[in-house]
C-alpha positions in Angstrom: 109.4 120.7 152.8 107.3 121.1 149.6 107.7 118.7 146.7 108.6 120.1 143.2 105.4 119.5 141.2 107.2 119.7 137.8 107.7 116.4 136.1 111.3 115.3 135.6 112.6 113.6 132.4 111.9 110.1 133.6 108.2 111.0 134.3 107.9 112.5 130.8 109.6 109.5 129.1 107.2 107.2 130.9 104.3 109.4 129.9 105.2 109.4 126.3 105.8 105.6 126.3 102.4 105.1 128.0 100.8 107.2 125.2 102.6 105.1 122.5 101.5 101.9 124.3 97.9 103.1 124.5 98.0 103.8 120.7 99.3 100.3 120.0 96.7 98.7 122.3 93.9 100.6 120.8 95.0 99.9 117.1 98.1 98.1 116.2 98.0 99.7 112.6 98.0 103.2 114.1 101.2 102.5 116.1 103.1 101.2 113.1 101.8 104.0 110.9 102.9 106.6 113.4 106.5 105.1 113.6 106.8 105.1 109.9 105.4 108.6 109.5 108.0 109.8 112.1 110.9 108.4 110.0 109.6 110.1 106.9 108.8 113.4 108.6 112.2 113.6 110.2 114.0 113.0 106.8 111.9 115.7 105.3 112.5 118.2 108.1 116.2 117.7 107.6 115.8 118.7 104.0 114.3 122.0 105.2 117.2 122.7 107.5 115.1 122.5 110.7 117.1 122.9 113.9 117.4 120.2 116.5 114.4 121.4 118.6 112.2 121.7 115.6 113.3 118.2 114.4 112.4 116.8 117.8 109.0 118.5 117.7 108.3 117.3 114.2 109.2 113.7 115.0 107.2 113.7 118.2 104.2 115.2 116.4 104.5 112.5 113.8 104.8 109.7 116.3 101.7 111.0 118.2 99.7 112.7 115.5 97.0 110.0 115.6 96.9 109.8 119.5 93.4 111.3 119.3 92.1 108.2 117.7 92.2 106.7 121.2 88.9 108.4 121.8 87.3 107.2 118.5 84.5 104.6 118.9 85.3 101.1 117.3 82.5 101.4 114.8 84.5 104.4 113.3 88.1 103.4 113.9 87.7 99.8 112.8 85.0 100.3 110.1 85.8 98.2 107.0 85.3 99.8 103.5 84.3 103.4 102.7 83.8 105.6 105.8 80.1 106.8 106.1 79.5 110.5 105.9 77.9 110.4 109.3 81.2 109.3 110.9 83.4 112.1 109.5 82.8 114.6 112.3 84.2 112.0 114.8 87.2 111.3 112.6 87.9 115.1 112.2 87.7 115.5 116.0 90.8 113.3 116.5 93.3 116.1 115.7 91.8 118.4 118.4 91.6 115.6 120.9 95.2 114.7 120.0 96.3 118.2 120.8 94.6 118.1 124.2 96.1 114.7 125.0 99.7 115.8 124.1 99.3 119.1 126.0 98.8 117.0 129.1 102.0 115.0 128.6 104.2 117.5 130.5 106.9 117.5 127.7 109.1 120.5 127.3 107.8 121.0 123.7 104.2 120.0 124.5 102.7 123.3 123.1 104.7 123.2 119.9 104.1 119.5 119.3 100.4 119.8 120.1 100.1 122.6 117.6 101.4 120.4 114.8 99.1 117.6 115.9 96.2 120.0 115.7 97.0 121.3 112.3 98.4 118.5 110.1 94.9 118.0 108.5 94.8 121.7 107.3 94.9 122.2 103.6 96.8 124.9 101.5 93.5 126.1 100.1 91.8 126.4 103.5 89.5 123.4 103.0 91.1 121.4 105.8 90.4 121.0 109.5 89.9 121.9 112.3 90.6 125.5 111.8 90.5 126.1 108.1 94.0 127.6 108.0 95.5 128.2 104.5 98.9 128.6 102.9 101.7 129.8 105.2 99.3 130.2 108.1 99.7 126.5 108.4 102.8 125.7 110.5 105.7 124.4 108.3 105.9 121.3 110.6 102.3 120.5 109.9 102.7 120.9 106.2 105.7 118.4 106.3 103.6 116.0 108.5 100.7 116.0 106.2 102.8 114.8 103.3 104.5 112.2 105.5 101.2 111.0 106.9 99.4 110.9 103.5 102.1 108.9 101.8 102.4 106.3 104.5 98.6 106.0 104.8 98.2 105.4 101.2 101.0 102.8 100.8 100.0 100.6 103.7 96.8 98.5 104.0 94.1 99.9 106.4 90.7 98.5 107.5 88.9 100.6 104.9 91.4 100.6 102.0 94.0 98.4 100.3 97.6 99.6 100.0 98.4 101.7 96.9 101.6 101.4 95.0 104.4 104.0 95.5 103.8 105.4 92.0 100.0 105.7 92.5 100.5 107.5 95.9 103.0 109.9 94.3 100.6 110.7 91.5 97.8 111.4 94.0 100.1 113.6 96.0 101.2 115.5 92.9 97.5 116.1 92.0 96.9 117.5 95.6 99.6 120.2 95.2 98.4 123.8 95.9 94.9 122.5 97.2 95.7 120.0 99.9 99.5 119.9 100.2 102.4 122.4 99.9 104.0 122.2 96.5 107.4 123.0 97.7 107.1 120.3 100.4 106.0 117.8 97.8 108.9 118.7 95.4 111.4 118.0 98.2 109.6 114.9 99.2 109.7 113.7 95.6 113.4 114.3 95.4 113.8 112.6 98.8 112.0 109.4 97.6 113.9 109.4 94.3 117.2 109.6 96.2 116.0 106.8 98.5 115.1 104.6 95.6 118.6 105.2 94.0 120.2 104.2 97.4 118.1 101.1 97.8 118.8 100.1 94.2 
Protein backbone atom coordinates (compact mmCIF):
# COMPACT_ATOMS: atom_id res chain seq x y z
CA UNK A 1 0.00 0.00 0.00
CA UNK A 2 1.42 3.38 -0.99
CA UNK A 3 1.25 6.38 1.28
CA UNK A 4 -0.34 9.62 0.11
CA UNK A 5 2.57 12.07 -0.18
CA UNK A 6 0.35 15.16 -0.05
CA UNK A 7 0.44 17.05 3.27
CA UNK A 8 -2.75 17.16 5.34
CA UNK A 9 -4.08 20.25 7.14
CA UNK A 10 -2.27 19.38 10.38
CA UNK A 11 1.06 19.10 8.56
CA UNK A 12 0.53 22.49 6.90
CA UNK A 13 -0.53 24.16 10.17
CA UNK A 14 2.60 22.80 11.87
CA UNK A 15 4.71 23.96 8.94
CA UNK A 16 3.37 27.52 9.18
CA UNK A 17 3.73 27.60 12.96
CA UNK A 18 7.31 26.40 12.56
CA UNK A 19 7.97 29.23 10.12
CA UNK A 20 6.43 31.75 12.53
CA UNK A 21 8.56 30.40 15.38
CA UNK A 22 11.69 30.56 13.21
CA UNK A 23 10.96 34.23 12.49
CA UNK A 24 10.51 34.95 16.20
CA UNK A 25 13.69 33.12 17.21
CA UNK A 26 15.66 34.88 14.47
CA UNK A 27 14.37 38.34 15.36
CA UNK A 28 11.63 39.07 17.91
CA UNK A 29 10.84 42.44 16.30
CA UNK A 30 10.12 40.85 12.93
CA UNK A 31 7.51 38.45 14.41
CA UNK A 32 5.64 41.30 16.12
CA UNK A 33 5.89 43.47 13.02
CA UNK A 34 4.50 40.68 10.83
CA UNK A 35 1.55 40.10 13.18
CA UNK A 36 0.65 43.82 13.26
CA UNK A 37 1.06 44.11 9.50
CA UNK A 38 -1.31 41.15 9.11
CA UNK A 39 -4.05 42.92 11.05
CA UNK A 40 -3.64 46.14 9.06
CA UNK A 41 -3.51 44.32 5.72
CA UNK A 42 -6.66 42.32 6.47
CA UNK A 43 -8.57 45.49 7.39
CA UNK A 44 -7.40 47.11 4.15
CA UNK A 45 -8.32 44.04 2.11
CA UNK A 46 -11.86 44.11 3.53
CA UNK A 47 -12.19 47.70 2.31
CA UNK A 48 -11.35 46.47 -1.21
CA UNK A 49 -14.01 43.74 -1.05
CA UNK A 50 -11.53 40.89 -1.37
CA UNK A 51 -13.21 37.49 -1.15
CA UNK A 52 -12.46 35.01 1.64
CA UNK A 53 -9.64 33.26 -0.27
CA UNK A 54 -7.99 36.55 -1.24
CA UNK A 55 -8.20 37.81 2.35
CA UNK A 56 -6.61 34.60 3.60
CA UNK A 57 -3.81 34.93 1.04
CA UNK A 58 -3.21 38.57 1.95
CA UNK A 59 -3.17 37.91 5.68
CA UNK A 60 -0.80 34.96 5.28
CA UNK A 61 1.48 37.02 3.05
CA UNK A 62 1.51 39.78 5.67
CA UNK A 63 2.32 37.35 8.47
CA UNK A 64 5.18 35.84 6.46
CA UNK A 65 6.31 38.74 4.27
CA UNK A 66 9.63 38.98 6.12
CA UNK A 67 10.30 35.24 6.42
CA UNK A 68 13.19 35.66 3.99
CA UNK A 69 15.03 37.61 6.67
CA UNK A 70 15.81 34.23 8.25
CA UNK A 71 18.60 34.00 5.69
CA UNK A 72 19.99 37.47 6.39
CA UNK A 73 23.34 37.63 8.26
CA UNK A 74 23.32 39.25 11.72
CA UNK A 75 25.54 42.10 10.58
CA UNK A 76 22.73 43.15 8.22
CA UNK A 77 19.58 42.15 10.13
CA UNK A 78 20.72 43.57 13.46
CA UNK A 79 22.77 46.50 12.19
CA UNK A 80 22.18 49.64 14.31
CA UNK A 81 21.77 52.98 12.57
CA UNK A 82 21.72 53.67 8.84
CA UNK A 83 22.11 50.64 6.61
CA UNK A 84 25.38 50.70 4.59
CA UNK A 85 24.98 50.76 0.82
CA UNK A 86 26.95 47.52 0.51
CA UNK A 87 24.30 45.66 2.55
CA UNK A 88 21.30 46.62 0.42
CA UNK A 89 21.66 43.74 -2.08
CA UNK A 90 21.30 41.26 0.81
CA UNK A 91 18.31 43.16 2.17
CA UNK A 92 16.62 43.20 -1.22
CA UNK A 93 17.18 39.46 -1.59
CA UNK A 94 14.82 38.69 1.32
CA UNK A 95 11.62 39.00 -0.74
CA UNK A 96 12.80 36.40 -3.28
CA UNK A 97 14.03 34.09 -0.52
CA UNK A 98 10.71 34.56 1.29
CA UNK A 99 8.89 33.51 -1.87
CA UNK A 100 10.97 30.32 -2.07
CA UNK A 101 10.46 29.50 1.61
CA UNK A 102 6.69 29.92 1.49
CA UNK A 103 6.41 27.92 -1.73
CA UNK A 104 7.92 25.02 0.23
CA UNK A 105 5.24 25.25 2.96
CA UNK A 106 2.75 23.00 1.16
CA UNK A 107 -0.12 25.42 1.82
CA UNK A 108 -3.07 25.30 -0.58
CA UNK A 109 -2.48 28.96 -1.48
CA UNK A 110 1.32 28.71 -1.48
CA UNK A 111 1.76 30.07 -5.02
CA UNK A 112 -0.56 33.06 -4.53
CA UNK A 113 0.85 33.93 -1.10
CA UNK A 114 4.44 33.54 -2.30
CA UNK A 115 3.70 35.90 -5.20
CA UNK A 116 2.59 38.63 -2.78
CA UNK A 117 5.68 38.04 -0.62
CA UNK A 118 7.88 38.40 -3.70
CA UNK A 119 6.30 41.63 -4.92
CA UNK A 120 5.41 43.74 -1.88
CA UNK A 121 8.54 45.86 -2.34
CA UNK A 122 7.65 46.77 -5.94
CA UNK A 123 6.93 50.47 -6.53
CA UNK A 124 4.25 52.14 -8.63
CA UNK A 125 6.87 53.89 -10.77
CA UNK A 126 8.81 50.69 -11.41
CA UNK A 127 11.71 51.56 -9.11
CA UNK A 128 11.03 48.74 -6.61
CA UNK A 129 12.33 45.20 -6.40
CA UNK A 130 12.87 42.38 -7.23
CA UNK A 131 11.30 42.63 -10.70
CA UNK A 132 10.76 46.34 -11.28
CA UNK A 133 7.00 45.91 -11.78
CA UNK A 134 4.97 49.12 -12.10
CA UNK A 135 1.36 50.24 -11.66
CA UNK A 136 -1.33 47.62 -12.09
CA UNK A 137 1.27 45.00 -12.99
CA UNK A 138 1.89 44.81 -9.24
CA UNK A 139 -0.70 42.46 -7.69
CA UNK A 140 -3.31 44.35 -5.66
CA UNK A 141 -2.49 42.29 -2.57
CA UNK A 142 1.16 43.34 -2.82
CA UNK A 143 0.13 46.99 -3.12
CA UNK A 144 -2.03 46.65 0.00
CA UNK A 145 0.75 44.85 1.83
CA UNK A 146 3.30 47.53 0.97
CA UNK A 147 1.22 50.23 2.67
CA UNK A 148 0.49 48.10 5.73
CA UNK A 149 4.15 47.09 6.05
CA UNK A 150 5.46 50.63 5.55
CA UNK A 151 3.14 52.14 8.14
CA UNK A 152 3.94 49.62 10.86
CA UNK A 153 7.67 49.70 10.12
CA UNK A 154 7.74 53.48 10.46
CA UNK A 155 5.67 53.66 13.64
CA UNK A 156 7.63 51.07 15.64
CA UNK A 157 11.21 51.21 16.88
CA UNK A 158 13.73 49.15 14.91
CA UNK A 159 17.43 48.51 15.43
CA UNK A 160 18.28 51.13 12.81
CA UNK A 161 15.54 53.73 13.36
CA UNK A 162 13.39 55.22 16.10
CA UNK A 163 9.62 55.03 15.84
CA UNK A 164 7.95 57.88 14.00
CA UNK A 165 4.62 59.37 15.07
CA UNK A 166 1.39 58.42 13.30
CA UNK A 167 1.17 61.90 11.72
CA UNK A 168 4.75 61.76 10.44
CA UNK A 169 4.23 58.30 8.95
CA UNK A 170 1.05 59.42 7.21
CA UNK A 171 2.82 62.47 5.75
CA UNK A 172 5.60 60.26 4.39
CA UNK A 173 3.12 57.82 2.84
CA UNK A 174 1.16 60.74 1.37
CA UNK A 175 4.33 61.97 -0.32
CA UNK A 176 5.06 58.48 -1.70
CA UNK A 177 1.79 58.22 -3.64
CA UNK A 178 2.14 57.44 -7.37
CA UNK A 179 5.89 56.80 -7.01
CA UNK A 180 6.19 54.11 -4.33
CA UNK A 181 2.64 53.36 -3.22
CA UNK A 182 -0.76 53.12 -4.89
CA UNK A 183 -2.66 56.40 -4.38
CA UNK A 184 -6.04 54.66 -4.18
CA UNK A 185 -4.75 52.21 -1.58
CA UNK A 186 -3.39 55.12 0.47
CA UNK A 187 -6.71 57.01 0.19
CA UNK A 188 -8.56 54.01 1.61
CA UNK A 189 -5.87 53.45 4.26
CA UNK A 190 -6.13 57.10 5.31
CA UNK A 191 -9.90 56.73 5.74
CA UNK A 192 -9.43 53.46 7.62
CA UNK A 193 -6.99 55.06 10.06
CA UNK A 194 -9.24 58.09 10.53
CA UNK A 195 -12.22 55.83 11.30
CA UNK A 196 -10.11 53.79 13.72
CA UNK A 197 -9.04 56.96 15.53
CA UNK A 198 -12.67 58.01 15.85
CA UNK A 199 -13.59 54.58 17.29
CA UNK A 200 -10.66 54.65 19.70
CA UNK A 201 -11.58 58.15 20.79
